[in-house]
KOLTIDO-784517 format. One record per residue (C-alpha): residue in one letter; x, y, z. Coordinates in Angstrom, 3 decimals. Each point is the difference from the previous one (the first is absolute). Layout:
+-------+----------+----------+----------+
! tormi !       c1 !       c2 !       c3 !
+-------+----------+----------+----------+
!     a !        X !        Y !        Z !
...
+-------+----------+----------+----------+
***
This chain:
+-------+----------+----------+----------+
! tormi !       c1 !       c2 !       c3 !
+-------+----------+----------+----------+
!     m !  115.243 !   89.118 !   91.336 !
!     t !    3.660 !    0.775 !    1.156 !
!     r !    2.523 !   -2.540 !   -1.743 !
!     n !    2.072 !   -2.219 !    2.514 !
!     a !   -2.551 !    1.303 !    2.585 !
!     i !   -1.351 !   -2.744 !    2.635 !
!     f !   -4.061 !    0.098 !    0.229 !
!     w !   -1.600 !   -2.262 !    2.538 !
!     y !   -3.721 !   -0.464 !   -0.067 !
!     d !   -2.644 !   -1.695 !    2.431 !
!     e !   -3.741 !   -0.282 !    0.172 !
!     l !   -2.335 !    1.282 !    2.651 !
!     p !   -3.489 !   -1.458 !    0.989 !
!     s !   -1.997 !    3.172 !    0.328 !
!     p !   -3.837 !    0.611 !    0.440 !
!     i !    0.302 !    1.390 !   -3.922 !
!     g !    1.747 !   -3.054 !   -1.041 !
!     l !    3.273 !   -1.235 !   -0.640 !
!     l !    2.585 !    2.848 !    0.196 !
!     r !    3.538 !   -0.499 !   -1.991 !
!     l !    2.562 !    2.296 !    1.745 !
!     v !    3.107 !    0.752 !   -2.052 !
!     a !    3.431 !    1.649 !    1.518 !
!     d !    3.610 !    0.822 !   -0.842 !
!     d !    2.644 !    1.158 !    1.995 !
!     h !   -1.072 !    3.495 !    0.588 !
!     g !   -3.724 !   -1.086 !    1.088 !
!     l !   -3.134 !   -1.008 !   -0.856 !
!     r !   -0.775 !    0.382 !   -3.742 !
!     e !   -3.603 !   -1.290 !   -1.056 !
!     i !   -3.025 !   -1.443 !    1.298 !
!     w !   -2.063 !   -2.071 !   -2.169 !
!     f !   -3.920 !   -1.214 !    0.251 !
!     e !   -1.044 !   -3.559 !   -0.910 !
!     h !   -2.201 !    1.211 !   -1.888 !
!     g !   -0.804 !    3.511 !   -1.825 !
!     r !    1.493 !    1.899 !   -2.964 !
!     h !    3.720 !   -0.542 !    0.298 !
!     q !    0.690 !   -3.094 !    1.242 !
!     k !    3.750 !   -1.090 !   -0.046 !
!     s !    1.841 !   -3.315 !    0.437 !
!     p !    3.315 !   -0.304 !    1.461 !
!     q !    2.472 !    0.743 !   -2.867 !
!     p !    3.018 !   -2.245 !   -0.672 !
!     g !    2.629 !    0.387 !    2.618 !
!     w !   -2.248 !    1.333 !    2.765 !
!     r !    0.526 !   -2.041 !    3.159 !
!     r !   -2.653 !   -0.970 !    2.397 !
!     a !    0.984 !    1.082 !    3.807 !
!     a !   -1.912 !    0.746 !    2.709 !
!     e !    2.553 !    1.726 !    2.265 !
!     p !    0.807 !    3.118 !   -2.543 !
!     l !   -4.093 !    0.682 !    0.476 !
!     a !   -0.414 !   -0.874 !    3.414 !
!     q !   -0.541 !    3.619 !    0.810 !
!     a !   -2.394 !    0.804 !   -2.410 !
!     r !   -2.015 !   -3.291 !    0.224 !
!     q !   -0.446 !    0.814 !    3.605 !
!     q !   -0.764 !    3.701 !   -0.384 !
!     l !   -2.646 !   -1.007 !   -2.630 !
!     e !   -1.403 !   -2.557 !    2.304 !
!     e !   -0.235 !    2.666 !    2.809 !
!     y !   -1.573 !    2.322 !   -2.697 !
!     f !   -2.714 !   -2.691 !   -0.613 !
!     a !   -0.588 !   -0.617 !    3.400 !
!     g !   -0.794 !    3.611 !    0.546 !
!     a !    2.906 !    0.477 !    2.107 !
!     r !    2.313 !    2.218 !   -2.439 !
!     q !   -1.005 !    2.977 !   -1.593 !
!     q !    3.485 !    0.918 !   -1.198 !
!     f !    2.745 !   -1.927 !   -1.691 !
!     e !    3.506 !    0.333 !    0.949 !
!     l !    2.106 !   -1.824 !   -2.524 !
!     s !    2.863 !    0.815 !   -2.367 !
!     l !   -1.948 !    0.166 !   -3.292 !
!     h !    1.761 !    0.386 !   -3.457 !
!     p !   -2.693 !    0.195 !   -2.468 !
!     h !    1.478 !    0.523 !   -3.633 !
!     g !   -1.750 !    2.708 !   -2.141 !
!     t !    0.356 !    3.263 !   -1.666 !
!     p !    0.806 !    3.058 !    2.361 !
!     f !   -3.687 !    0.976 !   -0.825 !
!     q !   -1.284 !   -3.215 !    0.823 !
!     q !    2.486 !   -0.085 !    3.164 !
!     e !   -1.592 !    3.184 !    1.015 !
!     v !   -3.761 !   -0.784 !   -0.276 !
!     w !    0.845 !   -3.207 !    1.597 !
!     w !    2.320 !    1.815 !    3.006 !
!     e !   -3.345 !    2.045 !    0.478 !
!     l !   -2.513 !   -2.834 !    0.473 !
!     a !    1.966 !   -1.046 !    2.856 !
!     r !   -0.969 !    3.315 !    1.625 !
!     i !   -4.070 !   -0.462 !   -0.173 !
!     p !   -0.932 !   -0.716 !    3.499 !
!     y !   -1.401 !   -3.759 !    0.990 !
!     g !   -3.742 !   -0.070 !   -0.597 !
!     t !   -0.507 !    2.993 !   -2.381 !
!     t !   -0.071 !    0.650 !   -3.355 !
!     i !    0.942 !    2.667 !   -2.783 !
!     s !   -0.753 !    0.416 !   -3.384 !
!     y !    2.327 !   -0.022 !   -3.308 !
!     g !   -0.362 !    3.490 !   -0.139 !
!     e !    1.024 !    0.675 !    3.697 !
!     l !    2.920 !   -2.278 !   -0.605 !
!     a !    1.098 !    2.208 !   -2.864 !
!     r !   -0.118 !    3.287 !    2.002 !
!     r !    1.869 !   -1.645 !    2.846 !
!     i !    3.178 !   -0.683 !   -2.489 !
!     g !   -0.349 !    3.342 !   -1.352 !
!     q !   -1.550 !   -0.539 !   -3.241 !
!     p !   -3.535 !    0.120 !    0.002 !
!     l !   -0.780 !   -0.515 !   -3.610 !
!     a !    1.745 !   -3.295 !   -0.212 !
!     m !   -3.108 !   -1.899 !    1.389 !
!     r !    0.078 !   -2.659 !   -2.821 !
!     a !    3.805 !   -0.081 !    0.649 !
!     v !   -0.202 !   -0.621 !    3.625 !
!     g !   -2.576 !   -2.501 !   -0.700 !
!     a !    2.261 !   -2.383 !   -2.281 !
!     a !    2.759 !    0.218 !    2.496 !
!     n !   -2.584 !   -1.062 !    2.642 !
!     g !   -0.674 !   -3.050 !   -2.145 !
!     r !    3.616 !   -0.637 !   -0.335 !
!     n !    0.630 !   -0.033 !    3.939 !
!     p !    1.943 !   -3.276 !    0.358 !
!     l !   -0.337 !    0.312 !    3.663 !
!     p !   -3.847 !   -0.006 !    0.752 !
!     i !   -1.249 !   -0.091 !    3.673 !
!     v !    3.241 !    1.053 !    0.899 !
!     l !   -0.195 !    3.130 !   -2.251 !
!     p !   -3.471 !    0.378 !    0.466 !
!     c !   -1.360 !    0.627 !   -3.720 !
!     h !   -3.584 !   -1.334 !    1.425 !
!     r !   -0.359 !    2.791 !    1.912 !
!     v !   -0.272 !    2.589 !   -3.502 !
!     i !   -3.535 !   -0.241 !   -1.160 !
!     g !   -2.038 !    2.127 !   -2.620 !
!     s !   -0.685 !    3.667 !    0.673 !
!     n !   -3.938 !   -1.239 !   -0.388 !
!     g !    1.178 !   -2.328 !    3.146 !
!     s !   -0.337 !   -3.069 !   -2.107 !
!     l !    2.225 !   -2.910 !    0.064 !
!     t !    2.154 !    0.033 !   -2.873 !
!     g !    2.714 !   -2.597 !   -1.422 !
!     f !    2.007 !   -1.890 !    2.310 !
!     g !    2.768 !   -2.839 !   -1.230 !
!     g !   -1.828 !   -2.492 !    2.510 !
!     g !   -3.358 !    0.624 !   -1.294 !
!     l !   -2.593 !    2.209 !    1.513 !
!     p !   -1.417 !   -2.333 !    2.557 !
!     t !    3.457 !   -0.131 !    1.529 !
!     k !    0.211 !    3.922 !   -0.021 !
!     r !   -3.430 !   -0.344 !    1.700 !
!     y !    1.285 !   -2.245 !    2.616 !
!     l !    3.162 !    2.130 !    1.199 !
!     l !   -2.031 !    3.112 !    0.101 !
!     s !   -2.648 !   -1.731 !    1.947 !
!     m !    2.405 !   -1.755 !    2.124 !
!     e !    2.010 !    3.540 !    0.660 !
!     s !   -3.090 !    1.873 !    0.627 !
!     r !   -0.833 !   -2.456 !    2.719 !
!     v !    3.114 !   -0.311 !    1.654 !
!     a !    0.298 !    3.806 !   -0.066 !
!     h !   -3.238 !    1.026 !    1.600 !
!     g !    0.417 !   -2.575 !    2.721 !
!     d !   -2.305 !   -3.051 !   -1.257 !
!     l !    1.190 !   -2.831 !    1.658 !
!     f !    0.164 !   -3.018 !   -2.032 !
!     s !    1.698 !   -3.637 !    0.372 !
!     a !    3.128 !   -0.005 !   -1.918 !
!     e !   -0.381 !   -3.883 !   -0.203 !
!     r !   -2.972 !    0.103 !   -2.377 !
!     f !    2.302 !    1.828 !   -2.517 !
!     r !    2.346 !   -3.016 !    0.245 !
!     h !    0.026 !   -2.885 !   -2.448 !
+-------+----------+----------+----------+
***
């Protein structure tokens, strides 16, 4: 992480567990799951503050309530140019739909780079906002996800219900 940069973090209770949000002066940098493969604790020098992350919190709460399908946030994920290309393409996957890793590789103009695309997808620092959960195996199977497969299944199911007009009470998903 950049020297002398200020990083803020806050935690958001959600239907999939506690989410840790991290931002810098340029925007939202990371979202970490409470449980999952890549857990992360606040780093020395990070400041806990709700205000710098208020817009991200609000939009994520709206997403989980079924009231938001696209995020309108300043984002600042850190990664290689290839990872960035994959991550920005994730944002173009429509809400409530899925694509395969092969399709994602084709969309970035590198149809033979499925494994590299999968690796970049797995390094996505902004899950949910850059919806890596919408990428599945070519046979339709749910493949790895940093928040765990039950979380991926939940997100896809929730989006499918909302996208197809299946009404549900947002209250039943709150802690």
